[in-house]
MIKE-926010 format. One record per residue (C-alpha): residue number from 1; residue in one letter; chain; x negated, y negated, z. Coordinates in steps of 0.1 Angstrom, whole numbers, plus 2048, in hexadecimal, padded with zeros to 3 digits. Example, Ala and Ser with C-alpha at 12.3 -4.5 7.8 and 13.67 -1.06 7.14 Angstrom:
BEGIN
<r><nr>1</nr><rest>A</rest><kette>A</kette><c1>785</c1><c2>82D</c2><c3>84E</c3></r>
<r><nr>2</nr><rest>S</rest><kette>A</kette><c1>777</c1><c2>80B</c2><c3>847</c3></r>
***
This chain:
BEGIN
<r><nr>1</nr><rest>M</rest><kette>A</kette><c1>800</c1><c2>800</c2><c3>800</c3></r>
<r><nr>2</nr><rest>S</rest><kette>A</kette><c1>7E4</c1><c2>7E8</c2><c3>809</c3></r>
<r><nr>3</nr><rest>A</rest><kette>A</kette><c1>7D3</c1><c2>7F0</c2><c3>7E8</c3></r>
<r><nr>4</nr><rest>V</rest><kette>A</kette><c1>7F3</c1><c2>7E6</c2><c3>7D5</c3></r>
<r><nr>5</nr><rest>I</rest><kette>A</kette><c1>7F5</c1><c2>7C5</c2><c3>7E9</c3></r>
<r><nr>6</nr><rest>A</rest><kette>A</kette><c1>7D0</c1><c2>7BE</c2><c3>7E2</c3></r>
<r><nr>7</nr><rest>G</rest><kette>A</kette><c1>7D6</c1><c2>7C5</c2><c3>7BD</c3></r>
<r><nr>8</nr><rest>H</rest><kette>A</kette><c1>7F3</c1><c2>7AD</c2><c3>7BC</c3></r>
<r><nr>9</nr><rest>L</rest><kette>A</kette><c1>7DF</c1><c2>792</c2><c3>7CE</c3></r>
<r><nr>10</nr><rest>L</rest><kette>A</kette><c1>7C2</c1><c2>797</c2><c3>7B6</c3></r>
<r><nr>11</nr><rest>I</rest><kette>A</kette><c1>7D9</c1><c2>793</c2><c3>797</c3></r>
<r><nr>12</nr><rest>S</rest><kette>A</kette><c1>7E9</c1><c2>774</c2><c3>7A7</c3></r>
<r><nr>13</nr><rest>S</rest><kette>A</kette><c1>7C6</c1><c2>766</c2><c3>7AD</c3></r>
<r><nr>14</nr><rest>V</rest><kette>A</kette><c1>7BB</c1><c2>76C</c2><c3>78A</c3></r>
<r><nr>15</nr><rest>H</rest><kette>A</kette><c1>7DB</c1><c2>75B</c2><c3>77C</c3></r>
<r><nr>16</nr><rest>A</rest><kette>A</kette><c1>7D6</c1><c2>73E</c2><c3>793</c3></r>
<r><nr>17</nr><rest>I</rest><kette>A</kette><c1>7B2</c1><c2>73A</c2><c3>788</c3></r>
<r><nr>18</nr><rest>Q</rest><kette>A</kette><c1>7BC</c1><c2>73C</c2><c3>763</c3></r>
<r><nr>19</nr><rest>K</rest><kette>A</kette><c1>7D7</c1><c2>721</c2><c3>769</c3></r>
<r><nr>20</nr><rest>F</rest><kette>A</kette><c1>7BF</c1><c2>70A</c2><c3>77B</c3></r>
<r><nr>21</nr><rest>Y</rest><kette>A</kette><c1>7A5</c1><c2>70F</c2><c3>75F</c3></r>
<r><nr>22</nr><rest>R</rest><kette>A</kette><c1>7BF</c1><c2>705</c2><c3>745</c3></r>
<r><nr>23</nr><rest>I</rest><kette>A</kette><c1>7C8</c1><c2>6E6</c2><c3>759</c3></r>
<r><nr>24</nr><rest>L</rest><kette>A</kette><c1>7A4</c1><c2>6DC</c2><c3>754</c3></r>
<r><nr>25</nr><rest>K</rest><kette>A</kette><c1>7A0</c1><c2>6EB</c2><c3>731</c3></r>
<r><nr>26</nr><rest>P</rest><kette>A</kette><c1>7C1</c1><c2>6EA</c2><c3>71E</c3></r>
<r><nr>27</nr><rest>Y</rest><kette>A</kette><c1>7C6</c1><c2>701</c2><c3>6FF</c3></r>
<r><nr>28</nr><rest>K</rest><kette>A</kette><c1>7B7</c1><c2>6F0</c2><c3>6E1</c3></r>
<r><nr>29</nr><rest>V</rest><kette>A</kette><c1>7D0</c1><c2>6EF</c2><c3>6C5</c3></r>
<r><nr>30</nr><rest>G</rest><kette>A</kette><c1>7CB</c1><c2>6E2</c2><c3>6A1</c3></r>
<r><nr>31</nr><rest>I</rest><kette>A</kette><c1>7EA</c1><c2>6D9</c2><c3>68E</c3></r>
<r><nr>32</nr><rest>Y</rest><kette>A</kette><c1>7E4</c1><c2>6D5</c2><c3>668</c3></r>
<r><nr>33</nr><rest>G</rest><kette>A</kette><c1>7F8</c1><c2>6D6</c2><c3>648</c3></r>
<r><nr>34</nr><rest>P</rest><kette>A</kette><c1>803</c1><c2>6C1</c2><c3>62A</c3></r>
<r><nr>35</nr><rest>S</rest><kette>A</kette><c1>812</c1><c2>69E</c2><c3>62E</c3></r>
<r><nr>36</nr><rest>M</rest><kette>A</kette><c1>836</c1><c2>69A</c2><c3>63B</c3></r>
<r><nr>37</nr><rest>T</rest><kette>A</kette><c1>839</c1><c2>6BE</c2><c3>648</c3></r>
<r><nr>38</nr><rest>G</rest><kette>A</kette><c1>840</c1><c2>6B2</c2><c3>66B</c3></r>
<r><nr>39</nr><rest>K</rest><kette>A</kette><c1>81E</c1><c2>6B2</c2><c3>67D</c3></r>
<r><nr>40</nr><rest>T</rest><kette>A</kette><c1>824</c1><c2>68F</c2><c3>68C</c3></r>
<r><nr>41</nr><rest>T</rest><kette>A</kette><c1>847</c1><c2>698</c2><c3>695</c3></r>
<r><nr>42</nr><rest>L</rest><kette>A</kette><c1>83A</c1><c2>6B7</c2><c3>6A7</c3></r>
<r><nr>43</nr><rest>D</rest><kette>A</kette><c1>81F</c1><c2>6A2</c2><c3>6B8</c3></r>
<r><nr>44</nr><rest>Q</rest><kette>A</kette><c1>83A</c1><c2>68A</c2><c3>6C4</c3></r>
<r><nr>45</nr><rest>Y</rest><kette>A</kette><c1>851</c1><c2>6A6</c2><c3>6D0</c3></r>
<r><nr>46</nr><rest>L</rest><kette>A</kette><c1>835</c1><c2>6B7</c2><c3>6E4</c3></r>
<r><nr>47</nr><rest>T</rest><kette>A</kette><c1>82D</c1><c2>695</c2><c3>6F4</c3></r>
<r><nr>48</nr><rest>V</rest><kette>A</kette><c1>852</c1><c2>68D</c2><c3>6FD</c3></r>
<r><nr>49</nr><rest>P</rest><kette>A</kette><c1>86B</c1><c2>6AA</c2><c3>6F5</c3></r>
<r><nr>50</nr><rest>G</rest><kette>A</kette><c1>88C</c1><c2>6A0</c2><c3>6E6</c3></r>
<r><nr>51</nr><rest>D</rest><kette>A</kette><c1>89B</c1><c2>698</c2><c3>6C4</c3></r>
<r><nr>52</nr><rest>I</rest><kette>A</kette><c1>882</c1><c2>684</c2><c3>6B0</c3></r>
<r><nr>53</nr><rest>D</rest><kette>A</kette><c1>88C</c1><c2>669</c2><c3>697</c3></r>
<r><nr>54</nr><rest>P</rest><kette>A</kette><c1>882</c1><c2>671</c2><c3>673</c3></r>
<r><nr>55</nr><rest>I</rest><kette>A</kette><c1>861</c1><c2>660</c2><c3>66A</c3></r>
<r><nr>56</nr><rest>P</rest><kette>A</kette><c1>863</c1><c2>649</c2><c3>64B</c3></r>
<r><nr>57</nr><rest>I</rest><kette>A</kette><c1>84B</c1><c2>652</c2><c3>62F</c3></r>
<r><nr>58</nr><rest>E</rest><kette>A</kette><c1>83B</c1><c2>630</c2><c3>631</c3></r>
<r><nr>59</nr><rest>M</rest><kette>A</kette><c1>832</c1><c2>637</c2><c3>656</c3></r>
<r><nr>60</nr><rest>R</rest><kette>A</kette><c1>822</c1><c2>659</c2><c3>650</c3></r>
<r><nr>61</nr><rest>T</rest><kette>A</kette><c1>802</c1><c2>660</c2><c3>662</c3></r>
<r><nr>62</nr><rest>S</rest><kette>A</kette><c1>7E2</c1><c2>650</c2><c3>655</c3></r>
<r><nr>63</nr><rest>H</rest><kette>A</kette><c1>7C0</c1><c2>64A</c2><c3>663</c3></r>
<r><nr>64</nr><rest>P</rest><kette>A</kette><c1>7A9</c1><c2>62B</c2><c3>663</c3></r>
<r><nr>65</nr><rest>M</rest><kette>A</kette><c1>78A</c1><c2>62C</c2><c3>64E</c3></r>
<r><nr>66</nr><rest>V</rest><kette>A</kette><c1>768</c1><c2>625</c2><c3>65E</c3></r>
<r><nr>67</nr><rest>N</rest><kette>A</kette><c1>74A</c1><c2>621</c2><c3>646</c3></r>
<r><nr>68</nr><rest>G</rest><kette>A</kette><c1>75E</c1><c2>632</c2><c3>62B</c3></r>
<r><nr>69</nr><rest>Q</rest><kette>A</kette><c1>769</c1><c2>650</c2><c3>640</c3></r>
<r><nr>70</nr><rest>A</rest><kette>A</kette><c1>78A</c1><c2>656</c2><c3>651</c3></r>
<r><nr>71</nr><rest>R</rest><kette>A</kette><c1>788</c1><c2>656</c2><c3>677</c3></r>
<r><nr>72</nr><rest>L</rest><kette>A</kette><c1>794</c1><c2>675</c2><c3>689</c3></r>
<r><nr>73</nr><rest>P</rest><kette>A</kette><c1>7AE</c1><c2>66E</c2><c3>6A4</c3></r>
<r><nr>74</nr><rest>K</rest><kette>A</kette><c1>7A8</c1><c2>67A</c2><c3>6C7</c3></r>
<r><nr>75</nr><rest>A</rest><kette>A</kette><c1>7BA</c1><c2>699</c2><c3>6D4</c3></r>
<r><nr>76</nr><rest>H</rest><kette>A</kette><c1>7D3</c1><c2>692</c2><c3>6F0</c3></r>
<r><nr>77</nr><rest>R</rest><kette>A</kette><c1>7DF</c1><c2>6A9</c2><c3>70C</c3></r>
<r><nr>78</nr><rest>K</rest><kette>A</kette><c1>803</c1><c2>6B6</c2><c3>70D</c3></r>
<r><nr>79</nr><rest>L</rest><kette>A</kette><c1>816</c1><c2>6CD</c2><c3>724</c3></r>
<r><nr>80</nr><rest>I</rest><kette>A</kette><c1>82D</c1><c2>6E7</c2><c3>714</c3></r>
<r><nr>81</nr><rest>K</rest><kette>A</kette><c1>849</c1><c2>6F2</c2><c3>72B</c3></r>
<r><nr>82</nr><rest>Y</rest><kette>A</kette><c1>85E</c1><c2>711</c2><c3>723</c3></r>
<r><nr>83</nr><rest>K</rest><kette>A</kette><c1>872</c1><c2>722</c2><c3>73E</c3></r>
<r><nr>84</nr><rest>K</rest><kette>A</kette><c1>859</c1><c2>727</c2><c3>75A</c3></r>
<r><nr>85</nr><rest>D</rest><kette>A</kette><c1>83A</c1><c2>723</c2><c3>744</c3></r>
<r><nr>86</nr><rest>R</rest><kette>A</kette><c1>825</c1><c2>703</c2><c3>745</c3></r>
<r><nr>87</nr><rest>I</rest><kette>A</kette><c1>80A</c1><c2>704</c2><c3>72B</c3></r>
<r><nr>88</nr><rest>P</rest><kette>A</kette><c1>7F2</c1><c2>6E6</c2><c3>725</c3></r>
<r><nr>89</nr><rest>I</rest><kette>A</kette><c1>7E5</c1><c2>6E1</c2><c3>702</c3></r>
<r><nr>90</nr><rest>S</rest><kette>A</kette><c1>7D2</c1><c2>6C6</c2><c3>6F0</c3></r>
<r><nr>91</nr><rest>N</rest><kette>A</kette><c1>7D6</c1><c2>6BC</c2><c3>6CB</c3></r>
<r><nr>92</nr><rest>A</rest><kette>A</kette><c1>7D1</c1><c2>69F</c2><c3>6B4</c3></r>
<r><nr>93</nr><rest>D</rest><kette>A</kette><c1>7EA</c1><c2>691</c2><c3>69A</c3></r>
<r><nr>94</nr><rest>I</rest><kette>A</kette><c1>7D8</c1><c2>694</c2><c3>679</c3></r>
<r><nr>95</nr><rest>A</rest><kette>A</kette><c1>7E5</c1><c2>689</c2><c3>657</c3></r>
<r><nr>96</nr><rest>G</rest><kette>A</kette><c1>7EB</c1><c2>6A2</c2><c3>63B</c3></r>
<r><nr>97</nr><rest>Q</rest><kette>A</kette><c1>7E2</c1><c2>68D</c2><c3>61C</c3></r>
<r><nr>98</nr><rest>A</rest><kette>A</kette><c1>7C5</c1><c2>69B</c2><c3>608</c3></r>
<r><nr>99</nr><rest>Q</rest><kette>A</kette><c1>7AD</c1><c2>67F</c2><c3>611</c3></r>
<r><nr>100</nr><rest>F</rest><kette>A</kette><c1>7B1</c1><c2>688</c2><c3>636</c3></r>
<r><nr>101</nr><rest>R</rest><kette>A</kette><c1>7AE</c1><c2>6AE</c2><c3>635</c3></r>
<r><nr>102</nr><rest>N</rest><kette>A</kette><c1>78A</c1><c2>6AF</c2><c3>63E</c3></r>
<r><nr>103</nr><rest>L</rest><kette>A</kette><c1>796</c1><c2>6A2</c2><c3>660</c3></r>
<r><nr>104</nr><rest>W</rest><kette>A</kette><c1>7A8</c1><c2>6C3</c2><c3>665</c3></r>
<r><nr>105</nr><rest>I</rest><kette>A</kette><c1>786</c1><c2>6D5</c2><c3>662</c3></r>
<r><nr>106</nr><rest>E</rest><kette>A</kette><c1>775</c1><c2>6BA</c2><c3>677</c3></r>
<r><nr>107</nr><rest>D</rest><kette>A</kette><c1>78F</c1><c2>6BF</c2><c3>692</c3></r>
<r><nr>108</nr><rest>M</rest><kette>A</kette><c1>790</c1><c2>6E5</c2><c3>691</c3></r>
<r><nr>109</nr><rest>F</rest><kette>A</kette><c1>76A</c1><c2>6EA</c2><c3>692</c3></r>
<r><nr>110</nr><rest>G</rest><kette>A</kette><c1>763</c1><c2>6CB</c2><c3>6A8</c3></r>
<r><nr>111</nr><rest>R</rest><kette>A</kette><c1>77B</c1><c2>6D6</c2><c3>6C4</c3></r>
<r><nr>112</nr><rest>K</rest><kette>A</kette><c1>778</c1><c2>6FC</c2><c3>6BC</c3></r>
<r><nr>113</nr><rest>C</rest><kette>A</kette><c1>79E</c1><c2>6FF</c2><c3>6BC</c3></r>
<r><nr>114</nr><rest>E</rest><kette>A</kette><c1>7AB</c1><c2>720</c2><c3>6CA</c3></r>
<r><nr>115</nr><rest>I</rest><kette>A</kette><c1>7CC</c1><c2>71D</c2><c3>6B8</c3></r>
<r><nr>116</nr><rest>V</rest><kette>A</kette><c1>7CF</c1><c2>710</c2><c3>694</c3></r>
<r><nr>117</nr><rest>I</rest><kette>A</kette><c1>7F2</c1><c2>708</c2><c3>687</c3></r>
<r><nr>118</nr><rest>F</rest><kette>A</kette><c1>7F8</c1><c2>702</c2><c3>662</c3></r>
<r><nr>119</nr><rest>M</rest><kette>A</kette><c1>81A</c1><c2>6F2</c2><c3>65B</c3></r>
<r><nr>120</nr><rest>V</rest><kette>A</kette><c1>82F</c1><c2>6F2</c2><c3>63C</c3></r>
<r><nr>121</nr><rest>D</rest><kette>A</kette><c1>854</c1><c2>6ED</c2><c3>636</c3></r>
<r><nr>122</nr><rest>H</rest><kette>A</kette><c1>871</c1><c2>6F5</c2><c3>61E</c3></r>
<r><nr>123</nr><rest>R</rest><kette>A</kette><c1>861</c1><c2>6E2</c2><c3>602</c3></r>
<r><nr>124</nr><rest>V</rest><kette>A</kette><c1>84D</c1><c2>701</c2><c3>5FA</c3></r>
<r><nr>125</nr><rest>L</rest><kette>A</kette><c1>86E</c1><c2>70D</c2><c3>5EA</c3></r>
<r><nr>126</nr><rest>T</rest><kette>A</kette><c1>87A</c1><c2>6EC</c2><c3>5DB</c3></r>
<r><nr>127</nr><rest>S</rest><kette>A</kette><c1>85A</c1><c2>6DC</c2><c3>5CD</c3></r>
<r><nr>128</nr><rest>Q</rest><kette>A</kette><c1>840</c1><c2>6ED</c2><c3>5B8</c3></r>
<r><nr>129</nr><rest>A</rest><kette>A</kette><c1>828</c1><c2>6D1</c2><c3>5BE</c3></r>
<r><nr>130</nr><rest>F</rest><kette>A</kette><c1>82C</c1><c2>6D4</c2><c3>5E4</c3></r>
<r><nr>131</nr><rest>A</rest><kette>A</kette><c1>828</c1><c2>6FA</c2><c3>5E3</c3></r>
<r><nr>132</nr><rest>K</rest><kette>A</kette><c1>808</c1><c2>6F7</c2><c3>5CE</c3></r>
<r><nr>133</nr><rest>D</rest><kette>A</kette><c1>7FA</c1><c2>6DC</c2><c3>5E5</c3></r>
<r><nr>134</nr><rest>S</rest><kette>A</kette><c1>803</c1><c2>6F0</c2><c3>604</c3></r>
<r><nr>135</nr><rest>L</rest><kette>A</kette><c1>7F2</c1><c2>710</c2><c3>5F8</c3></r>
<r><nr>136</nr><rest>A</rest><kette>A</kette><c1>7D3</c1><c2>6FD</c2><c3>5ED</c3></r>
<r><nr>137</nr><rest>S</rest><kette>A</kette><c1>7D1</c1><c2>6EC</c2><c3>60F</c3></r>
<r><nr>138</nr><rest>F</rest><kette>A</kette><c1>7D6</c1><c2>70C</c2><c3>622</c3></r>
<r><nr>139</nr><rest>K</rest><kette>A</kette><c1>7BB</c1><c2>71D</c2><c3>60D</c3></r>
<r><nr>140</nr><rest>Y</rest><kette>A</kette><c1>7A4</c1><c2>700</c2><c3>615</c3></r>
<r><nr>141</nr><rest>L</rest><kette>A</kette><c1>7AA</c1><c2>706</c2><c3>63A</c3></r>
<r><nr>142</nr><rest>I</rest><kette>A</kette><c1>7A5</c1><c2>72B</c2><c3>637</c3></r>
<r><nr>143</nr><rest>D</rest><kette>A</kette><c1>785</c1><c2>726</c2><c3>623</c3></r>
<r><nr>144</nr><rest>N</rest><kette>A</kette><c1>777</c1><c2>713</c2><c3>640</c3></r>
<r><nr>145</nr><rest>I</rest><kette>A</kette><c1>783</c1><c2>72B</c2><c3>65B</c3></r>
<r><nr>146</nr><rest>T</rest><kette>A</kette><c1>774</c1><c2>749</c2><c3>648</c3></r>
<r><nr>147</nr><rest>R</rest><kette>A</kette><c1>755</c1><c2>734</c2><c3>63E</c3></r>
<r><nr>148</nr><rest>T</rest><kette>A</kette><c1>75C</c1><c2>73C</c2><c3>61A</c3></r>
<r><nr>149</nr><rest>D</rest><kette>A</kette><c1>757</c1><c2>717</c2><c3>612</c3></r>
<r><nr>150</nr><rest>V</rest><kette>A</kette><c1>751</c1><c2>6FF</c2><c3>62F</c3></r>
<r><nr>151</nr><rest>S</rest><kette>A</kette><c1>758</c1><c2>6DA</c2><c3>62A</c3></r>
<r><nr>152</nr><rest>T</rest><kette>A</kette><c1>73A</c1><c2>6C3</c2><c3>629</c3></r>
<r><nr>153</nr><rest>A</rest><kette>A</kette><c1>74D</c1><c2>6A4</c2><c3>634</c3></r>
<r><nr>154</nr><rest>I</rest><kette>A</kette><c1>74B</c1><c2>6AC</c2><c3>659</c3></r>
<r><nr>155</nr><rest>S</rest><kette>A</kette><c1>735</c1><c2>6A1</c2><c3>676</c3></r>
<r><nr>156</nr><rest>R</rest><kette>A</kette><c1>716</c1><c2>6B2</c2><c3>682</c3></r>
<r><nr>157</nr><rest>K</rest><kette>A</kette><c1>729</c1><c2>6BF</c2><c3>6A0</c3></r>
<r><nr>158</nr><rest>A</rest><kette>A</kette><c1>743</c1><c2>6CF</c2><c3>68A</c3></r>
<r><nr>159</nr><rest>K</rest><kette>A</kette><c1>728</c1><c2>6DD</c2><c3>672</c3></r>
<r><nr>160</nr><rest>K</rest><kette>A</kette><c1>717</c1><c2>6ED</c2><c3>690</c3></r>
<r><nr>161</nr><rest>A</rest><kette>A</kette><c1>737</c1><c2>6FE</c2><c3>69B</c3></r>
<r><nr>162</nr><rest>S</rest><kette>A</kette><c1>73C</c1><c2>70A</c2><c3>677</c3></r>
<r><nr>163</nr><rest>R</rest><kette>A</kette><c1>71B</c1><c2>71B</c2><c3>679</c3></r>
<r><nr>164</nr><rest>S</rest><kette>A</kette><c1>724</c1><c2>72C</c2><c3>69A</c3></r>
<r><nr>165</nr><rest>N</rest><kette>A</kette><c1>739</c1><c2>74A</c2><c3>6A1</c3></r>
<r><nr>166</nr><rest>Y</rest><kette>A</kette><c1>758</c1><c2>734</c2><c3>6A8</c3></r>
<r><nr>167</nr><rest>M</rest><kette>A</kette><c1>779</c1><c2>740</c2><c3>699</c3></r>
<r><nr>168</nr><rest>P</rest><kette>A</kette><c1>79C</c1><c2>735</c2><c3>6A4</c3></r>
<r><nr>169</nr><rest>K</rest><kette>A</kette><c1>7AC</c1><c2>751</c2><c3>6B8</c3></r>
<r><nr>170</nr><rest>V</rest><kette>A</kette><c1>7CD</c1><c2>74E</c2><c3>6A5</c3></r>
<r><nr>171</nr><rest>V</rest><kette>A</kette><c1>7D9</c1><c2>73C</c2><c3>686</c3></r>
<r><nr>172</nr><rest>V</rest><kette>A</kette><c1>7FE</c1><c2>735</c2><c3>684</c3></r>
<r><nr>173</nr><rest>F</rest><kette>A</kette><c1>810</c1><c2>72F</c2><c3>663</c3></r>
<r><nr>174</nr><rest>L</rest><kette>A</kette><c1>82C</c1><c2>719</c2><c3>670</c3></r>
<r><nr>175</nr><rest>V</rest><kette>A</kette><c1>84A</c1><c2>711</c2><c3>65A</c3></r>
<r><nr>176</nr><rest>N</rest><kette>A</kette><c1>85B</c1><c2>6F1</c2><c3>667</c3></r>
<r><nr>177</nr><rest>K</rest><kette>A</kette><c1>87E</c1><c2>6E3</c2><c3>661</c3></r>
<r><nr>178</nr><rest>M</rest><kette>A</kette><c1>88F</c1><c2>704</c2><c3>667</c3></r>
<r><nr>179</nr><rest>D</rest><kette>A</kette><c1>8AF</c1><c2>6F0</c2><c3>66C</c3></r>
<r><nr>180</nr><rest>I</rest><kette>A</kette><c1>8AE</c1><c2>6EA</c2><c3>646</c3></r>
<r><nr>181</nr><rest>W</rest><kette>A</kette><c1>8A3</c1><c2>70C</c2><c3>637</c3></r>
<r><nr>182</nr><rest>W</rest><kette>A</kette><c1>8AC</c1><c2>726</c2><c3>651</c3></r>
<r><nr>183</nr><rest>T</rest><kette>A</kette><c1>8C5</c1><c2>740</c2><c3>643</c3></r>
<r><nr>184</nr><rest>P</rest><kette>A</kette><c1>8D2</c1><c2>762</c2><c3>64C</c3></r>
<r><nr>185</nr><rest>E</rest><kette>A</kette><c1>8B6</c1><c2>770</c2><c3>637</c3></r>
<r><nr>186</nr><rest>A</rest><kette>A</kette><c1>89C</c1><c2>75E</c2><c3>64C</c3></r>
<r><nr>187</nr><rest>D</rest><kette>A</kette><c1>8AD</c1><c2>76A</c2><c3>66B</c3></r>
<r><nr>188</nr><rest>Y</rest><kette>A</kette><c1>8AB</c1><c2>78E</c2><c3>65F</c3></r>
<r><nr>189</nr><rest>L</rest><kette>A</kette><c1>887</c1><c2>78C</c2><c3>654</c3></r>
<r><nr>190</nr><rest>W</rest><kette>A</kette><c1>87B</c1><c2>77B</c2><c3>675</c3></r>
<r><nr>191</nr><rest>A</rest><kette>A</kette><c1>88F</c1><c2>795</c2><c3>689</c3></r>
<r><nr>192</nr><rest>K</rest><kette>A</kette><c1>87E</c1><c2>7B1</c2><c3>676</c3></r>
<r><nr>193</nr><rest>N</rest><kette>A</kette><c1>85B</c1><c2>7A1</c2><c3>678</c3></r>
<r><nr>194</nr><rest>L</rest><kette>A</kette><c1>85B</c1><c2>79D</c2><c3>652</c3></r>
<r><nr>195</nr><rest>Q</rest><kette>A</kette><c1>855</c1><c2>778</c2><c3>651</c3></r>
<r><nr>196</nr><rest>R</rest><kette>A</kette><c1>83B</c1><c2>77C</c2><c3>636</c3></r>
<r><nr>197</nr><rest>E</rest><kette>A</kette><c1>856</c1><c2>787</c2><c3>61E</c3></r>
<r><nr>198</nr><rest>H</rest><kette>A</kette><c1>869</c1><c2>766</c2><c3>621</c3></r>
<r><nr>199</nr><rest>P</rest><kette>A</kette><c1>866</c1><c2>751</c2><c3>601</c3></r>
<r><nr>200</nr><rest>I</rest><kette>A</kette><c1>856</c1><c2>734</c2><c3>614</c3></r>
<r><nr>201</nr><rest>V</rest><kette>A</kette><c1>83B</c1><c2>74B</c2><c3>622</c3></r>
<r><nr>202</nr><rest>A</rest><kette>A</kette><c1>835</c1><c2>762</c2><c3>605</c3></r>
<r><nr>203</nr><rest>P</rest><kette>A</kette><c1>81E</c1><c2>74B</c2><c3>5F0</c3></r>
<r><nr>204</nr><rest>F</rest><kette>A</kette><c1>806</c1><c2>749</c2><c3>60E</c3></r>
<r><nr>205</nr><rest>R</rest><kette>A</kette><c1>803</c1><c2>76F</c2><c3>615</c3></r>
<r><nr>206</nr><rest>S</rest><kette>A</kette><c1>7E2</c1><c2>774</c2><c3>604</c3></r>
<r><nr>207</nr><rest>E</rest><kette>A</kette><c1>7D2</c1><c2>758</c2><c3>619</c3></r>
<r><nr>208</nr><rest>L</rest><kette>A</kette><c1>7E2</c1><c2>767</c2><c3>639</c3></r>
<r><nr>209</nr><rest>R</rest><kette>A</kette><c1>7D3</c1><c2>789</c2><c3>630</c3></r>
<r><nr>210</nr><rest>R</rest><kette>A</kette><c1>7B1</c1><c2>778</c2><c3>62B</c3></r>
<r><nr>211</nr><rest>L</rest><kette>A</kette><c1>7B3</c1><c2>76B</c2><c3>64E</c3></r>
<r><nr>212</nr><rest>R</rest><kette>A</kette><c1>7BB</c1><c2>78D</c2><c3>65C</c3></r>
<r><nr>213</nr><rest>K</rest><kette>A</kette><c1>79F</c1><c2>79D</c2><c3>649</c3></r>
<r><nr>214</nr><rest>A</rest><kette>A</kette><c1>788</c1><c2>783</c2><c3>659</c3></r>
<r><nr>215</nr><rest>G</rest><kette>A</kette><c1>794</c1><c2>78F</c2><c3>67B</c3></r>
<r><nr>216</nr><rest>V</rest><kette>A</kette><c1>7AA</c1><c2>772</c2><c3>683</c3></r>
<r><nr>217</nr><rest>R</rest><kette>A</kette><c1>7CD</c1><c2>778</c2><c3>68F</c3></r>
<r><nr>218</nr><rest>A</rest><kette>A</kette><c1>7E6</c1><c2>768</c2><c3>677</c3></r>
<r><nr>219</nr><rest>D</rest><kette>A</kette><c1>80A</c1><c2>763</c2><c3>682</c3></r>
<r><nr>220</nr><rest>I</rest><kette>A</kette><c1>829</c1><c2>754</c2><c3>671</c3></r>
<r><nr>221</nr><rest>D</rest><kette>A</kette><c1>845</c1><c2>741</c2><c3>683</c3></r>
<r><nr>222</nr><rest>A</rest><kette>A</kette><c1>85F</c1><c2>726</c2><c3>67E</c3></r>
<r><nr>223</nr><rest>I</rest><kette>A</kette><c1>86A</c1><c2>707</c2><c3>691</c3></r>
<r><nr>224</nr><rest>S</rest><kette>A</kette><c1>87D</c1><c2>6E6</c2><c3>68D</c3></r>
<r><nr>225</nr><rest>A</rest><kette>A</kette><c1>866</c1><c2>6CC</c2><c3>69D</c3></r>
<r><nr>226</nr><rest>Q</rest><kette>A</kette><c1>87F</c1><c2>6B0</c2><c3>698</c3></r>
<r><nr>227</nr><rest>H</rest><kette>A</kette><c1>89A</c1><c2>6C2</c2><c3>6AC</c3></r>
<r><nr>228</nr><rest>G</rest><kette>A</kette><c1>884</c1><c2>6D6</c2><c3>6C3</c3></r>
<r><nr>229</nr><rest>V</rest><kette>A</kette><c1>890</c1><c2>6F8</c2><c3>6B6</c3></r>
<r><nr>230</nr><rest>N</rest><kette>A</kette><c1>878</c1><c2>714</c2><c3>6C0</c3></r>
<r><nr>231</nr><rest>V</rest><kette>A</kette><c1>85B</c1><c2>6FC</c2><c3>6C7</c3></r>
<r><nr>232</nr><rest>E</rest><kette>A</kette><c1>853</c1><c2>705</c2><c3>6EB</c3></r>
<r><nr>233</nr><rest>K</rest><kette>A</kette><c1>85B</c1><c2>72A</c2><c3>6E7</c3></r>
<r><nr>234</nr><rest>V</rest><kette>A</kette><c1>844</c1><c2>72E</c2><c3>6C8</c3></r>
<r><nr>235</nr><rest>L</rest><kette>A</kette><c1>827</c1><c2>71B</c2><c3>6D9</c3></r>
<r><nr>236</nr><rest>I</rest><kette>A</kette><c1>82A</c1><c2>72E</c2><c3>6F9</c3></r>
<r><nr>237</nr><rest>S</rest><kette>A</kette><c1>82B</c1><c2>74F</c2><c3>6E6</c3></r>
<r><nr>238</nr><rest>I</rest><kette>A</kette><c1>80C</c1><c2>745</c2><c3>6D3</c3></r>
<r><nr>239</nr><rest>V</rest><kette>A</kette><c1>7F9</c1><c2>73D</c2><c3>6F3</c3></r>
<r><nr>240</nr><rest>E</rest><kette>A</kette><c1>803</c1><c2>75F</c2><c3>702</c3></r>
<r><nr>241</nr><rest>L</rest><kette>A</kette><c1>7F1</c1><c2>770</c2><c3>6E5</c3></r>
<r><nr>242</nr><rest>L</rest><kette>A</kette><c1>7CF</c1><c2>762</c2><c3>6EF</c3></r>
***
């Protein structure tokens, strides 16, 4: 009996230490993806949960230029609350336009992000140009993660990390705006763990396989950042995988 009690106390102590550690060192999350997919909306929701007003296109995220180079924004701490869970994370709000995509790599390598999230939305189905751009930007991200082709437009610190053994622990292909595109078909595929068969996800399957072959866990999920649908649940489930 005393051994059982001692075991429970030991487990409780380990959990307490882990929680304390994460207070000091929150999970490092990198959120990337094409422009207007909802990255800033997600960032705002994680800062203050609740319905978020649509962001006008003229107010989409941009970054100041310093000596001809875009400045990487600082990562900020957030606390995800879901049921009894309280999970601290840190992330930066980074634009998705082509001229800023080297900042994804700078952020990922510079902070050694444990979780990398790549966001798309329903336009994969409705816009050939968007689908093509999304696939190209996802390939760019995967090329850097797998070291197939590492960006040269990054700092010395990021380059040093790119030459190390660092890999994100999980990459999540996250389809936003599920309030627009979610259907009974999507409900069925998600329930059967067949998300990769959905028409939004299917074009990206080869890149997701490339991640898995490199030893990086690749997951697929869906949220609505604007309305807070699934956001906390998905992020907590991701952290629990680590």
